[in-house]
C-alpha positions as a Markdown table, in Angstrom:
| # | Residue | x | y | z |
|---|---|---|---|---|
| 1 | Met | -65.8 | 7.8 | -86.2 |
| 2 | Asn | -62.1 | 8.7 | -87.6 |
| 3 | Ala | -62.0 | 12.3 | -85.7 |
| 4 | Arg | -58.3 | 14.0 | -85.9 |
| 5 | Val | -56.9 | 15.2 | -82.8 |
| 6 | Pro | -55.5 | 18.3 | -82.6 |
| 7 | Ala | -51.8 | 18.8 | -83.0 |
| 8 | Ala | -52.2 | 21.0 | -80.1 |
| 9 | Ala | -53.9 | 18.4 | -77.3 |
| 10 | Ile | -51.3 | 16.1 | -78.7 |
| 11 | Trp | -48.0 | 18.6 | -77.5 |
| 12 | Ile | -49.9 | 19.5 | -74.5 |
| 13 | Thr | -50.7 | 15.7 | -73.4 |
| 14 | Val | -47.1 | 15.5 | -74.2 |
| 15 | Val | -45.4 | 18.8 | -72.2 |
| 16 | Val | -47.9 | 17.3 | -68.8 |
| 17 | Leu | -46.3 | 13.6 | -69.5 |
| 18 | Ala | -42.5 | 14.9 | -70.0 |
| 19 | Gly | -43.7 | 17.9 | -67.0 |
| 20 | Gly | -44.6 | 14.7 | -64.6 |
| 21 | Gly | -41.5 | 12.8 | -65.4 |
| 22 | Met | -39.5 | 15.8 | -64.7 |
| 23 | Val | -41.2 | 16.2 | -61.2 |
| 24 | Ala | -40.5 | 12.5 | -60.3 |
| 25 | Ala | -37.3 | 12.3 | -61.9 |
| 26 | Ser | -36.1 | 16.1 | -59.6 |
| 27 | Asn | -38.2 | 13.9 | -56.6 |
| 28 | Gly | -35.4 | 10.9 | -57.0 |
| 29 | Leu | -32.8 | 13.1 | -58.3 |
| 30 | Arg | -33.2 | 14.8 | -54.4 |
| 31 | His | -33.7 | 11.9 | -52.8 |
| 32 | Val | -30.6 | 10.3 | -53.7 |
| 33 | Ala | -28.2 | 13.5 | -52.6 |
| 34 | Glu | -30.4 | 14.1 | -49.2 |
| 35 | Leu | -29.2 | 9.8 | -49.2 |
| 36 | Ala | -26.3 | 10.6 | -50.6 |
| 37 | Glu | -25.8 | 13.6 | -47.4 |
| 38 | Gln | -26.7 | 11.1 | -44.8 |
| 39 | Arg | -24.2 | 8.7 | -45.8 |
| 40 | Asp | -21.3 | 11.4 | -45.8 |
| 41 | Ala | -22.6 | 13.3 | -41.8 |
| 42 | Ala | -23.2 | 9.1 | -41.2 |
| 43 | Ala | -19.3 | 8.7 | -42.4 |
| 44 | Ala | -18.0 | 12.1 | -40.4 |
| 45 | Glu | -19.1 | 10.3 | -37.5 |
| 46 | Ala | -17.6 | 7.3 | -37.4 |
| 47 | Ala | -14.7 | 9.2 | -38.3 |
| 48 | Arg | -15.1 | 10.9 | -35.5 |
| 49 | Val | -15.6 | 7.7 | -32.5 |
| 50 | Ala | -12.5 | 6.2 | -35.0 |
| 51 | Ser | -11.0 | 9.3 | -33.7 |
| 52 | Ser | -12.6 | 9.0 | -30.3 |
| 53 | Leu | -12.1 | 5.2 | -29.9 |
| 54 | Ala | -8.1 | 5.9 | -31.2 |
| 55 | Thr | -7.9 | 8.6 | -27.9 |
| 56 | Leu | -9.5 | 6.3 | -25.6 |
| 57 | Arg | -6.8 | 3.1 | -26.2 |
| 58 | Ala | -4.1 | 5.3 | -25.6 |
| 59 | Asp | -5.2 | 6.9 | -22.4 |
| 60 | Val | -6.2 | 3.1 | -22.0 |
| 61 | Ala | -2.6 | 1.6 | -22.7 |
| 62 | Thr | -1.7 | 4.6 | -20.4 |
| 63 | Leu | -3.9 | 3.7 | -17.5 |
| 64 | Arg | -2.5 | 0.3 | -18.0 |
| 65 | Glu | 1.4 | 1.5 | -17.6 |
| 66 | Ala | 1.3 | 3.6 | -15.2 |
| 67 | Leu | -1.1 | 0.7 | -13.1 |
| 68 | Ala | 1.7 | -1.3 | -13.3 |
| 69 | Phe | 4.6 | 0.7 | -12.3 |
| 70 | Glu | 2.0 | 1.5 | -9.5 |
| 71 | Arg | 2.1 | -2.4 | -8.5 |
| 72 | Arg | 5.4 | -2.1 | -8.8 |
| 73 | Glu | 5.8 | 0.3 | -6.3 |
| 74 | Arg | 3.2 | -1.4 | -3.9 |
| 75 | Arg | 5.9 | -4.0 | -4.2 |
| 76 | Ser | 8.6 | -2.7 | -3.7 |
| 77 | Val | 7.2 | -0.9 | -0.4 |
| 78 | Gln | 5.7 | -4.4 | 0.6 |
| 79 | Lys | 9.4 | -5.8 | 0.7 |
| 80 | Met | 10.7 | -2.9 | 2.1 |
| 81 | Leu | 8.2 | -2.7 | 5.2 |
| 82 | Gly | 8.8 | -6.2 | 5.6 |
| 83 | Met | 12.7 | -5.6 | 6.4 |
| 84 | Thr | 12.1 | -2.9 | 8.1 |
| 85 | Arg | 9.0 | -4.8 | 10.1 |
| 86 | Thr | 12.1 | -7.6 | 10.2 |
| 87 | Leu | 14.8 | -5.0 | 11.6 |
| 88 | Leu | 12.6 | -3.7 | 14.0 |
| 89 | Gln | 12.4 | -7.6 | 15.5 |
| 90 | Asp | 15.5 | -8.1 | 15.9 |
| 91 | Ser | 16.1 | -4.2 | 17.7 |
| 92 | Leu | 13.1 | -5.8 | 20.4 |
| 93 | Asp | 14.7 | -8.8 | 20.5 |
| 94 | Gln | 18.1 | -6.9 | 21.3 |
| 95 | Leu | 16.6 | -4.3 | 23.5 |
| 96 | Glu | 14.7 | -7.3 | 26.1 |
| 97 | Gln | 18.3 | -8.6 | 26.1 |
| 98 | Val | 19.4 | -5.6 | 26.9 |
| 99 | Asn | 16.9 | -5.0 | 29.6 |
| 100 | Gly | 16.4 | -8.6 | 30.8 |
| 101 | Lys | 21.4 | -8.2 | 31.3 |
| 102 | Gln | 20.0 | -5.2 | 32.9 |
| 103 | Thr | 16.5 | -6.1 | 35.0 |
| 104 | Leu | 19.4 | -8.9 | 36.0 |
| 105 | Val | 22.4 | -7.2 | 37.0 |
| 106 | Ala | 20.0 | -4.4 | 39.3 |
| 107 | Arg | 18.6 | -7.6 | 41.2 |
| 108 | Glu | 22.8 | -8.4 | 41.8 |
| 109 | Asn | 23.6 | -4.9 | 42.2 |
| 110 | Ala | 19.9 | -5.3 | 44.9 |
| 111 | Val | 21.1 | -8.1 | 46.6 |
| 112 | Leu | 25.1 | -6.4 | 46.6 |
| 113 | Arg | 23.6 | -3.3 | 48.8 |
| 114 | Ala | 21.7 | -6.2 | 50.4 |
| 115 | Cys | 25.1 | -7.4 | 51.7 |
| 116 | Leu | 26.9 | -4.3 | 52.9 |
| 117 | Ala | 24.9 | -2.9 | 55.0 |
| 118 | Gly | 24.6 | -5.9 | 56.7 |
| 119 | Thr | 28.9 | -6.1 | 57.2 |
| 120 | Leu | 28.6 | -2.1 | 57.1 |
| 121 | Gln | 26.1 | -2.6 | 60.2 |
| 122 | Ala | 28.5 | -5.6 | 61.6 |
| 123 | Leu | 31.2 | -3.3 | 61.6 |
| 124 | Pro | 30.7 | -1.1 | 64.4 |
| 125 | Leu | 29.3 | -4.0 | 66.6 |
| 126 | Leu | 32.9 | -5.9 | 66.2 |
| 127 | Gly | 35.1 | -3.0 | 66.8 |
| 128 | Asp | 33.2 | -2.2 | 69.8 |
| 129 | Gly | 34.1 | -6.0 | 70.9 |
| 130 | Asn | 29.7 | -7.0 | 71.2 |
| 131 | Gly | 30.2 | -10.2 | 68.5 |
| 132 | Leu | 27.2 | -12.1 | 69.2 |
| 133 | Gln | 25.4 | -9.8 | 67.8 |
| 134 | Ala | 28.5 | -8.8 | 65.3 |
| 135 | Met | 27.6 | -12.5 | 63.7 |
| 136 | His | 23.7 | -12.2 | 64.8 |
| 137 | Val | 23.7 | -9.6 | 61.6 |
| 138 | Met | 25.5 | -11.5 | 59.5 |
| 139 | Met | 23.6 | -14.6 | 60.1 |
| 140 | Ala | 20.6 | -12.4 | 58.8 |
| 141 | Val | 22.6 | -10.8 | 55.7 |
| 142 | Asp | 24.4 | -14.6 | 54.7 |
| 143 | Ala | 21.9 | -15.8 | 51.7 |
| 144 | Pro | 22.6 | -12.3 | 50.0 |
| 145 | Cys | 26.6 | -12.5 | 51.1 |
| 146 | Arg | 26.3 | -15.7 | 48.9 |
| 147 | Ala | 24.6 | -14.6 | 46.1 |
| 148 | Ala | 26.6 | -11.8 | 45.8 |
| 149 | Gln | 29.8 | -13.5 | 45.9 |
| 150 | Gln | 28.5 | -15.9 | 43.0 |
| 151 | Ala | 27.3 | -12.8 | 40.8 |
| 152 | Leu | 31.2 | -10.9 | 41.9 |
| 153 | Phe | 32.8 | -14.1 | 41.4 |
| 154 | Met | 31.6 | -17.1 | 39.5 |
| 155 | Pro | 30.5 | -14.6 | 36.3 |
| 156 | Ala | 29.6 | -18.0 | 34.5 |
| 157 | Ala | 27.1 | -18.8 | 36.5 |
| 158 | Ser | 25.6 | -15.5 | 36.8 |
| 159 | Ser | 25.6 | -15.7 | 33.0 |
| 160 | Ala | 23.8 | -19.2 | 32.9 |
| 161 | Arg | 21.4 | -17.4 | 34.6 |
| 162 | Arg | 20.6 | -14.4 | 32.2 |
């Protein structure tokens, strides 16, 4: 059986086989092109992410500098508040001393007023010749007069009480 295959059939077979190979090659090239597009898109996305990351790093550095500045400012304000607190405490202590002295002077003035009021009451009695009653008035104001005398003529003892 030596049959001869017509040449046209061979050529048809060759064309069909070659066409199928070309389709397969075309599909492979299309797939390679799609992969290249995906690679380029991924590279572009990576570049965008890298740019965003660089921007974020710069923002973080700026925020760190701002935070460091704010910390320095806070320490400076805390130091100034401490100094202000100390000055206010010193002023308060001085005011308390002045208030204490003022209170002492007011008490001494009240004692002196009581002594002088008693003396003023006794003087007319003496002028009228009523020595006994004048002495009685002076004895009633003896303690305030002695305290006033001590405050006026013995300042060392008076200031020791202050």
